[in-house]
Chimera marker file (.cmm) of the C-alpha trace (Angstrom):
<marker_set name="trace">
<marker id="1" x="15.099" y="-2.599" z="-6.207" r="1" g="1" b="0" radius="0.5"/>
<marker id="2" x="12.401" y="-5.241" z="-6.009" r="1" g="1" b="0" radius="0.5"/>
<marker id="3" x="8.542" y="-4.493" z="-5.666" r="1" g="1" b="0" radius="0.5"/>
<marker id="4" x="7.025" y="-6.563" z="-3.274" r="1" g="1" b="0" radius="0.5"/>
<marker id="5" x="6.211" y="-10.490" z="-3.950" r="1" g="1" b="0" radius="0.5"/>
<marker id="6" x="2.272" y="-9.514" z="-5.383" r="1" g="1" b="0" radius="0.5"/>
<marker id="7" x="1.458" y="-13.074" z="-5.147" r="1" g="1" b="0" radius="0.5"/>
<marker id="8" x="1.889" y="-13.411" z="-1.674" r="1" g="1" b="0" radius="0.5"/>
<marker id="9" x="-1.128" y="-14.978" z="0.540" r="1" g="1" b="0" radius="0.5"/>
<marker id="10" x="-3.026" y="-11.908" z="1.971" r="1" g="1" b="0" radius="0.5"/>
<marker id="11" x="-5.440" y="-12.777" z="4.837" r="1" g="1" b="0" radius="0.5"/>
<marker id="12" x="-8.189" y="-10.496" z="6.094" r="1" g="1" b="0" radius="0.5"/>
<marker id="13" x="-6.960" y="-8.606" z="9.079" r="1" g="1" b="0" radius="0.5"/>
<marker id="14" x="-2.949" y="-8.414" z="7.708" r="1" g="1" b="0" radius="0.5"/>
<marker id="15" x="-1.668" y="-4.472" z="7.918" r="1" g="1" b="0" radius="0.5"/>
<marker id="16" x="0.198" y="-3.717" z="4.742" r="1" g="1" b="0" radius="0.5"/>
<marker id="17" x="2.037" y="-0.415" z="3.301" r="1" g="1" b="0" radius="0.5"/>
<marker id="18" x="1.406" y="1.318" z="0.242" r="1" g="1" b="0" radius="0.5"/>
<marker id="19" x="2.343" y="4.225" z="-1.707" r="1" g="1" b="0" radius="0.5"/>
<marker id="20" x="-0.726" y="6.479" z="-1.802" r="1" g="1" b="0" radius="0.5"/>
<marker id="21" x="-0.626" y="9.735" z="-4.148" r="1" g="1" b="0" radius="0.5"/>
<marker id="22" x="-2.698" y="12.639" z="-2.792" r="1" g="1" b="0" radius="0.5"/>
<marker id="23" x="-5.510" y="13.007" z="-5.334" r="1" g="1" b="0" radius="0.5"/>
<marker id="24" x="-4.969" y="16.902" z="-4.726" r="1" g="1" b="0" radius="0.5"/>
<marker id="25" x="-1.438" y="17.406" z="-5.254" r="1" g="1" b="0" radius="0.5"/>
<marker id="26" x="-0.374" y="14.460" z="-7.525" r="1" g="1" b="0" radius="0.5"/>
<marker id="27" x="3.161" y="15.027" z="-7.073" r="1" g="1" b="0" radius="0.5"/>
<marker id="28" x="3.311" y="13.897" z="-3.551" r="1" g="1" b="0" radius="0.5"/>
<marker id="29" x="3.363" y="10.638" z="-2.444" r="1" g="1" b="0" radius="0.5"/>
<marker id="30" x="3.305" y="9.021" z="1.131" r="1" g="1" b="0" radius="0.5"/>
<marker id="31" x="3.603" y="6.017" z="2.595" r="1" g="1" b="0" radius="0.5"/>
<marker id="32" x="-0.009" y="4.701" z="4.227" r="1" g="1" b="0" radius="0.5"/>
<marker id="33" x="-0.962" y="1.572" z="6.375" r="1" g="1" b="0" radius="0.5"/>
<marker id="34" x="-3.752" y="-0.193" z="4.850" r="1" g="1" b="0" radius="0.5"/>
<marker id="35" x="-6.037" y="-2.978" z="5.882" r="1" g="1" b="0" radius="0.5"/>
<marker id="36" x="-6.568" y="-6.133" z="3.976" r="1" g="1" b="0" radius="0.5"/>
<marker id="37" x="-10.085" y="-7.068" z="4.386" r="1" g="1" b="0" radius="0.5"/>
<marker id="38" x="-12.695" y="-8.701" z="3.086" r="1" g="1" b="0" radius="0.5"/>
<marker id="39" x="-14.277" y="-7.187" z="-0.408" r="1" g="1" b="0" radius="0.5"/>
<marker id="40" x="-17.848" y="-6.120" z="0.863" r="1" g="1" b="0" radius="0.5"/>
<marker id="41" x="-19.455" y="-6.432" z="-2.540" r="1" g="1" b="0" radius="0.5"/>
<marker id="42" x="-17.321" y="-9.489" z="-4.263" r="1" g="1" b="0" radius="0.5"/>
<marker id="43" x="-17.789" y="-12.636" z="-2.399" r="1" g="1" b="0" radius="0.5"/>
<marker id="44" x="-14.462" y="-14.588" z="-1.671" r="1" g="1" b="0" radius="0.5"/>
<marker id="45" x="-12.243" y="-12.002" z="-2.613" r="1" g="1" b="0" radius="0.5"/>
<marker id="46" x="-10.149" y="-9.078" z="-0.853" r="1" g="1" b="0" radius="0.5"/>
<marker id="47" x="-9.521" y="-5.813" z="-0.680" r="1" g="1" b="0" radius="0.5"/>
<marker id="48" x="-7.417" y="-2.807" z="0.679" r="1" g="1" b="0" radius="0.5"/>
<marker id="49" x="-9.515" y="-0.579" z="2.895" r="1" g="1" b="0" radius="0.5"/>
<marker id="50" x="-7.648" y="3.212" z="3.063" r="1" g="1" b="0" radius="0.5"/>
<marker id="51" x="-9.332" y="6.150" z="3.681" r="1" g="1" b="0" radius="0.5"/>
<marker id="52" x="-12.567" y="4.598" z="4.251" r="1" g="1" b="0" radius="0.5"/>
<marker id="53" x="-12.452" y="3.330" z="0.990" r="1" g="1" b="0" radius="0.5"/>
<marker id="54" x="-11.939" y="-0.046" z="-0.883" r="1" g="1" b="0" radius="0.5"/>
<marker id="55" x="-9.255" y="-0.607" z="-3.635" r="1" g="1" b="0" radius="0.5"/>
<marker id="56" x="-8.664" y="-3.913" z="-5.739" r="1" g="1" b="0" radius="0.5"/>
<marker id="57" x="-5.848" y="-6.045" z="-4.237" r="1" g="1" b="0" radius="0.5"/>
<marker id="58" x="-3.847" y="-6.354" z="-7.417" r="1" g="1" b="0" radius="0.5"/>
<marker id="59" x="-0.619" y="-6.250" z="-9.124" r="1" g="1" b="0" radius="0.5"/>
<marker id="60" x="-1.138" y="-2.616" z="-10.292" r="1" g="1" b="0" radius="0.5"/>
<marker id="61" x="-0.741" y="-1.878" z="-6.128" r="1" g="1" b="0" radius="0.5"/>
<marker id="62" x="2.989" y="-1.662" z="-4.714" r="1" g="1" b="0" radius="0.5"/>
<marker id="63" x="2.217" y="-3.848" z="-1.576" r="1" g="1" b="0" radius="0.5"/>
<marker id="64" x="4.836" y="-3.736" z="1.128" r="1" g="1" b="0" radius="0.5"/>
<marker id="65" x="4.450" y="-6.283" z="4.558" r="1" g="1" b="0" radius="0.5"/>
<marker id="66" x="6.429" y="-3.991" z="6.247" r="1" g="1" b="0" radius="0.5"/>
<marker id="67" x="7.025" y="-0.229" z="7.158" r="1" g="1" b="0" radius="0.5"/>
<marker id="68" x="10.781" y="-1.042" z="6.721" r="1" g="1" b="0" radius="0.5"/>
<marker id="69" x="10.440" y="-2.330" z="3.249" r="1" g="1" b="0" radius="0.5"/>
<marker id="70" x="7.821" y="0.451" z="2.099" r="1" g="1" b="0" radius="0.5"/>
<marker id="71" x="10.474" y="3.127" z="3.651" r="1" g="1" b="0" radius="0.5"/>
<marker id="72" x="13.276" y="1.157" z="1.870" r="1" g="1" b="0" radius="0.5"/>
<marker id="73" x="11.009" y="1.422" z="-1.697" r="1" g="1" b="0" radius="0.5"/>
<marker id="74" x="10.259" y="4.842" z="-1.352" r="1" g="1" b="0" radius="0.5"/>
<marker id="75" x="13.783" y="5.965" z="-0.544" r="1" g="1" b="0" radius="0.5"/>
<marker id="76" x="15.006" y="4.496" z="-3.941" r="1" g="1" b="0" radius="0.5"/>
<marker id="77" x="12.201" y="5.709" z="-5.780" r="1" g="1" b="0" radius="0.5"/>
<marker id="78" x="11.409" y="9.147" z="-4.397" r="1" g="1" b="0" radius="0.5"/>
<marker id="79" x="14.613" y="9.900" z="-3.043" r="1" g="1" b="0" radius="0.5"/>
<marker id="80" x="15.831" y="11.555" z="0.419" r="1" g="1" b="0" radius="0.5"/>
<marker id="81" x="12.318" y="13.127" z="0.542" r="1" g="1" b="0" radius="0.5"/>
<marker id="82" x="11.266" y="12.379" z="4.177" r="1" g="1" b="0" radius="0.5"/>
<marker id="83" x="7.440" y="13.101" z="3.541" r="1" g="1" b="0" radius="0.5"/>
<marker id="84" x="7.022" y="9.355" z="2.541" r="1" g="1" b="0" radius="0.5"/>
<marker id="85" x="7.849" y="8.118" z="5.736" r="1" g="1" b="0" radius="0.5"/>
<marker id="86" x="5.318" y="6.999" z="8.746" r="1" g="1" b="0" radius="0.5"/>
<marker id="87" x="6.173" y="8.613" z="11.849" r="1" g="1" b="0" radius="0.5"/>
<link id1="1" id2="2" r="1" g="1" b="0" radius="0.2"/>
<link id1="2" id2="3" r="1" g="1" b="0" radius="0.2"/>
<link id1="3" id2="4" r="1" g="1" b="0" radius="0.2"/>
<link id1="4" id2="5" r="1" g="1" b="0" radius="0.2"/>
<link id1="5" id2="6" r="1" g="1" b="0" radius="0.2"/>
<link id1="6" id2="7" r="1" g="1" b="0" radius="0.2"/>
<link id1="7" id2="8" r="1" g="1" b="0" radius="0.2"/>
<link id1="8" id2="9" r="1" g="1" b="0" radius="0.2"/>
<link id1="9" id2="10" r="1" g="1" b="0" radius="0.2"/>
<link id1="10" id2="11" r="1" g="1" b="0" radius="0.2"/>
<link id1="11" id2="12" r="1" g="1" b="0" radius="0.2"/>
<link id1="12" id2="13" r="1" g="1" b="0" radius="0.2"/>
<link id1="13" id2="14" r="1" g="1" b="0" radius="0.2"/>
<link id1="14" id2="15" r="1" g="1" b="0" radius="0.2"/>
<link id1="15" id2="16" r="1" g="1" b="0" radius="0.2"/>
<link id1="16" id2="17" r="1" g="1" b="0" radius="0.2"/>
<link id1="17" id2="18" r="1" g="1" b="0" radius="0.2"/>
<link id1="18" id2="19" r="1" g="1" b="0" radius="0.2"/>
<link id1="19" id2="20" r="1" g="1" b="0" radius="0.2"/>
<link id1="20" id2="21" r="1" g="1" b="0" radius="0.2"/>
<link id1="21" id2="22" r="1" g="1" b="0" radius="0.2"/>
<link id1="22" id2="23" r="1" g="1" b="0" radius="0.2"/>
<link id1="23" id2="24" r="1" g="1" b="0" radius="0.2"/>
<link id1="24" id2="25" r="1" g="1" b="0" radius="0.2"/>
<link id1="25" id2="26" r="1" g="1" b="0" radius="0.2"/>
<link id1="26" id2="27" r="1" g="1" b="0" radius="0.2"/>
<link id1="27" id2="28" r="1" g="1" b="0" radius="0.2"/>
<link id1="28" id2="29" r="1" g="1" b="0" radius="0.2"/>
<link id1="29" id2="30" r="1" g="1" b="0" radius="0.2"/>
<link id1="30" id2="31" r="1" g="1" b="0" radius="0.2"/>
<link id1="31" id2="32" r="1" g="1" b="0" radius="0.2"/>
<link id1="32" id2="33" r="1" g="1" b="0" radius="0.2"/>
<link id1="33" id2="34" r="1" g="1" b="0" radius="0.2"/>
<link id1="34" id2="35" r="1" g="1" b="0" radius="0.2"/>
<link id1="35" id2="36" r="1" g="1" b="0" radius="0.2"/>
<link id1="36" id2="37" r="1" g="1" b="0" radius="0.2"/>
<link id1="37" id2="38" r="1" g="1" b="0" radius="0.2"/>
<link id1="38" id2="39" r="1" g="1" b="0" radius="0.2"/>
<link id1="39" id2="40" r="1" g="1" b="0" radius="0.2"/>
<link id1="40" id2="41" r="1" g="1" b="0" radius="0.2"/>
<link id1="41" id2="42" r="1" g="1" b="0" radius="0.2"/>
<link id1="42" id2="43" r="1" g="1" b="0" radius="0.2"/>
<link id1="43" id2="44" r="1" g="1" b="0" radius="0.2"/>
<link id1="44" id2="45" r="1" g="1" b="0" radius="0.2"/>
<link id1="45" id2="46" r="1" g="1" b="0" radius="0.2"/>
<link id1="46" id2="47" r="1" g="1" b="0" radius="0.2"/>
<link id1="47" id2="48" r="1" g="1" b="0" radius="0.2"/>
<link id1="48" id2="49" r="1" g="1" b="0" radius="0.2"/>
<link id1="49" id2="50" r="1" g="1" b="0" radius="0.2"/>
<link id1="50" id2="51" r="1" g="1" b="0" radius="0.2"/>
<link id1="51" id2="52" r="1" g="1" b="0" radius="0.2"/>
<link id1="52" id2="53" r="1" g="1" b="0" radius="0.2"/>
<link id1="53" id2="54" r="1" g="1" b="0" radius="0.2"/>
<link id1="54" id2="55" r="1" g="1" b="0" radius="0.2"/>
<link id1="55" id2="56" r="1" g="1" b="0" radius="0.2"/>
<link id1="56" id2="57" r="1" g="1" b="0" radius="0.2"/>
<link id1="57" id2="58" r="1" g="1" b="0" radius="0.2"/>
<link id1="58" id2="59" r="1" g="1" b="0" radius="0.2"/>
<link id1="59" id2="60" r="1" g="1" b="0" radius="0.2"/>
<link id1="60" id2="61" r="1" g="1" b="0" radius="0.2"/>
<link id1="61" id2="62" r="1" g="1" b="0" radius="0.2"/>
<link id1="62" id2="63" r="1" g="1" b="0" radius="0.2"/>
<link id1="63" id2="64" r="1" g="1" b="0" radius="0.2"/>
<link id1="64" id2="65" r="1" g="1" b="0" radius="0.2"/>
<link id1="65" id2="66" r="1" g="1" b="0" radius="0.2"/>
<link id1="66" id2="67" r="1" g="1" b="0" radius="0.2"/>
<link id1="67" id2="68" r="1" g="1" b="0" radius="0.2"/>
<link id1="68" id2="69" r="1" g="1" b="0" radius="0.2"/>
<link id1="69" id2="70" r="1" g="1" b="0" radius="0.2"/>
<link id1="70" id2="71" r="1" g="1" b="0" radius="0.2"/>
<link id1="71" id2="72" r="1" g="1" b="0" radius="0.2"/>
<link id1="72" id2="73" r="1" g="1" b="0" radius="0.2"/>
<link id1="73" id2="74" r="1" g="1" b="0" radius="0.2"/>
<link id1="74" id2="75" r="1" g="1" b="0" radius="0.2"/>
<link id1="75" id2="76" r="1" g="1" b="0" radius="0.2"/>
<link id1="76" id2="77" r="1" g="1" b="0" radius="0.2"/>
<link id1="77" id2="78" r="1" g="1" b="0" radius="0.2"/>
<link id1="78" id2="79" r="1" g="1" b="0" radius="0.2"/>
<link id1="79" id2="80" r="1" g="1" b="0" radius="0.2"/>
<link id1="80" id2="81" r="1" g="1" b="0" radius="0.2"/>
<link id1="81" id2="82" r="1" g="1" b="0" radius="0.2"/>
<link id1="82" id2="83" r="1" g="1" b="0" radius="0.2"/>
<link id1="83" id2="84" r="1" g="1" b="0" radius="0.2"/>
<link id1="84" id2="85" r="1" g="1" b="0" radius="0.2"/>
<link id1="85" id2="86" r="1" g="1" b="0" radius="0.2"/>
<link id1="86" id2="87" r="1" g="1" b="0" radius="0.2"/>
</marker_set>
């Protein structure tokens, strides 16, 4: 399975889907919606806003444009576990 295209043009206000690992339970990954926003400290840069935190918008983050794409990738990488599916 090919990862979402990281060179896609995102704009502030876009909602995307990412894999998020619980910082307290590293073996648990979930799909989480995140907002693409203007970085508050770096002019002309975008960031992901997730759980009240800004994350770099980089090739190191698997970003999916739709929930369906994220769920397909989650199934591919993690199997049948339902905890990654947004409800």
